[in-house]
C-alpha positions in Angstrom: 0.2 -0.3 0.6 3.0 2.5 1.0 4.4 2.0 -2.8 1.2 3.0 -4.2 0.7 6.7 -6.1 -0.6 9.5 -4.2 -2.1 12.3 -5.2 -4.2 15.4 -3.6 -7.7 15.8 -4.9 -10.9 18.7 -3.9 -13.3 17.7 -1.3 -15.5 18.1 -3.7 -14.2 16.1 -6.2 -15.5 12.9 -4.6 -18.6 12.6 -5.7 -21.0 9.1 -5.9 -18.2 6.2 -5.0 -15.8 8.3 -7.7 -13.0 10.6 -7.8 -13.8 13.2 -11.3 -10.7 13.4 -11.9 -8.9 17.2 -13.6 -7.2 17.0 -16.5 -4.0 18.1 -14.9 -4.6 14.8 -12.4 -5.2 13.0 -15.8 -2.4 14.2 -17.4 -0.2 13.5 -14.2 -1.7 9.5 -13.8 -1.4 8.7 -17.2 1.6 10.2 -18.7 4.0 11.0 -15.9 3.1 8.0 -13.7 2.1 5.3 -16.6 -0.8 4.9 -15.0 -2.4 1.7 -17.2 -7.0 1.1 -16.9 -7.0 -0.9 -13.3 -4.0 0.8 -12.0 -4.5 1.9 -8.0 -3.5 4.9 -6.9 -4.1 6.8 -3.2 -6.5 10.2 -3.6 -6.2 12.2 -0.3 -8.8 15.4 -0.1 -6.1 18.0 2.3 -8.6 17.8 4.9 -8.5 14.1 6.1 -9.5 11.9 4.0 -8.0 8.7 2.2 -9.0 6.5 -0.6 -7.7 3.7 -2.2 -8.9 4.5 -6.0 -8.9 2.6 -9.5 -7.9 4.4 -12.4 -11.2 3.7 -14.9 -11.1 5.6 -18.1 -11.0 9.4 -17.1 -12.0 9.2 -14.0 -11.6 6.1 -10.8 -13.2 4.3 -8.7 -13.1 4.7 -4.8 -12.6 0.7 -4.0 -12.0 1.4 -0.1 -11.7 4.1 2.3 -8.6 4.5 4.3 -6.9 4.6 7.8 -3.7 6.9 8.7 -2.7 8.0 11.1 0.7 10.2 10.7 -0.1 13.6 12.0 0.6 15.6 15.0 -0.6 15.6 18.8 -0.8 19.1 18.7 -1.7 21.9 16.0 1.3 23.9 15.4 0.7 27.5 13.5 3.9 29.1 12.2 4.1 33.0 12.2 6.9 33.8 9.4 8.5 37.5 8.6 8.1 36.8 4.4 12.3 36.1 3.9 14.5 37.5 0.9 13.8 35.9 -2.1 11.8 32.3 -3.3 13.0 31.4 0.8 9.7 30.6 1.8 9.0 27.7 -0.6 11.4 26.0 1.0 9.7 26.8 4.6 7.1 25.3 2.9 7.6 22.8 1.6 9.9 21.4 4.4 7.8 22.7 7.2 4.7 20.7 5.4 6.7 17.3 6.3 7.2 18.4 9.8 3.7 18.7 10.4 2.8 21.9 10.4 -1.2 23.1 10.7 -0.9 26.5 9.1 1.6 28.8 8.2 0.8 33.0 8.2 2.8 34.9 6.2 3.8 38.0 7.4 4.7 41.7 7.1 7.7 42.8 9.7 9.4 45.9 9.6 12.7 44.6 7.7 10.5 42.1 5.4 11.2 42.8 2.2 8.8 40.3 -0.7 5.7 41.9 -1.0 4.2 38.8 -2.8 1.4 38.6 -5.3 -1.2 36.6 -5.0 0.6 33.8 -7.7 2.9 33.6 -5.2 0.2 32.3 -2.4 -1.2 30.2 -5.6 2.3 28.7 -5.9 2.7 27.8 -1.9 -0.2 26.8 -1.8 0.6 23.5 -4.5 3.6 23.1 -2.4 2.1 22.9 0.7 0.2 20.2 -1.6 2.6 18.2 -3.5 4.7 17.9 0.1 2.0 16.0 2.2 1.6 14.2 -0.8 5.2 13.1 -1.2 5.0 12.7 3.6 2.1 11.1 3.5 -0.5 13.8 5.3 -3.7 13.0 5.6 -3.7 17.3 5.8 -2.5 20.1 3.6 -1.4 23.0 5.5 -3.3 25.8 5.1 -1.3 29.0 4.0 -2.8 32.5 4.9 -2.7 35.4 3.3 0.3 37.8 4.7 -0.8 40.2 6.8 1.3 42.7 8.9 2.8 41.3 11.9 1.3 42.6 14.8 -2.4 42.1 12.7 -1.5 38.3 13.1 0.1 38.6 16.8 -3.2 40.2 18.1 -5.5 38.1 16.4 -4.3 34.4 16.8 -5.1 33.1 21.5 -3.8 29.5 21.8 -2.4 28.6 24.8 1.1 27.8 24.0 2.6 31.0 21.8 6.0 31.5 21.3 8.5 34.1 19.4 11.8 33.4 18.8 14.0 35.9 19.4 17.9 35.2 18.5 19.2 37.9 20.8 18.7 38.3 24.2 18.6 35.9 27.8 15.5 33.2 26.5 14.8 29.7 27.6 15.6 27.6 25.0 12.6 26.5 22.9 12.7 22.6 23.7 12.6 23.7 27.4 9.1 25.4 27.3 8.2 22.9 25.8 6.0 20.8 28.9 2.6 18.7 28.6 1.8 20.8 25.3 -1.5 19.8 24.2 -3.7 21.9 22.1 -2.4 24.6 19.0 0.8 25.9 19.3 1.9 29.1 17.6 4.9 29.8 16.9 6.3 33.5 15.1 10.4 33.2 13.9 11.7 36.3 12.0 12.7 37.9 9.0 16.7 38.4 8.3 18.4 40.6 11.0 16.1 40.0 13.3 12.5 41.4 15.0 12.8 45.1 16.1 12.3 46.0 19.6 9.5 47.6 19.0 7.4 43.6 17.6 9.3 42.2 20.4 7.5 44.3 22.6 3.6 44.0 20.4 4.5 40.0 20.9 5.3 39.5 24.4 2.5 42.4 25.4 0.1 40.0 22.8 0.7 36.7 25.3 3.7 35.8 23.2 6.6 33.9 25.4 10.3 34.8 23.8 12.4 31.8 24.1 15.7 30.7 21.6 16.8 28.6 19.4 20.5 28.0 20.2 23.8 30.0 20.6 23.9 30.1 17.1 22.4 32.8 14.8 20.1 30.6 12.1 18.8 32.1 8.8 15.6 33.3 8.9 14.6 30.3 7.0 16.2 27.7 8.8 14.5 29.1 12.3 11.5 27.5 11.4 12.3 24.4 10.6 14.5 23.9 13.7 11.6 24.8 15.7 9.5 22.5 13.7 11.5 20.2 14.7 12.1 20.8 17.8 7.9 20.8 18.6 8.0 17.5 16.8 10.6 15.4 18.2 8.8 17.2 22.4 4.8 16.5 21.0 5.3 12.8 19.3 7.9 11.2 22.3 
């Protein structure tokens, strides 16, 4: 079963025991993966449901529902200041593999990138592809970019952390005890958070934490943070 190819579909494509394939999905299955009539594959709707399906003409017949338990026991929202270039692409891909539930890109005082709507669609495609590859039950939600101060005042999870490279703050792994429910972790831009941004986050209930003694790149920090949360939550 684990060797079968996987594709992500929209929930609306599942109709009366069949999966209505798009032209792009059919091309991928037949031309790229070289599947033939009657060959099996796995379809995932990105919101928790998996099916064993069989190619039948231009559609797919659902053979059975599958139980997949690959999600973390906690729900992680990553608030990340957008890095320059295409670094956010790799963050979306890696953090999806690590189990993130939601990624909230934010515009901080030091943000240089102001993404277009096409960028947002690209990130969502990357998340879907990474969810397929890592056998996730859910495709992470990628939110539209907002101002940093808006993001920290509208997220009200019990466990809220902001990563800060400077200052004497507890190491993230040391505070991840008895965690459950939802966790929000914020990582900063190149050059770090401004003093005002850090103060606003603390005033909104965020606890400053460290990711170690070294200064990490903006695209490395969220991967390290997610790895620590994953390790703490799956013990």
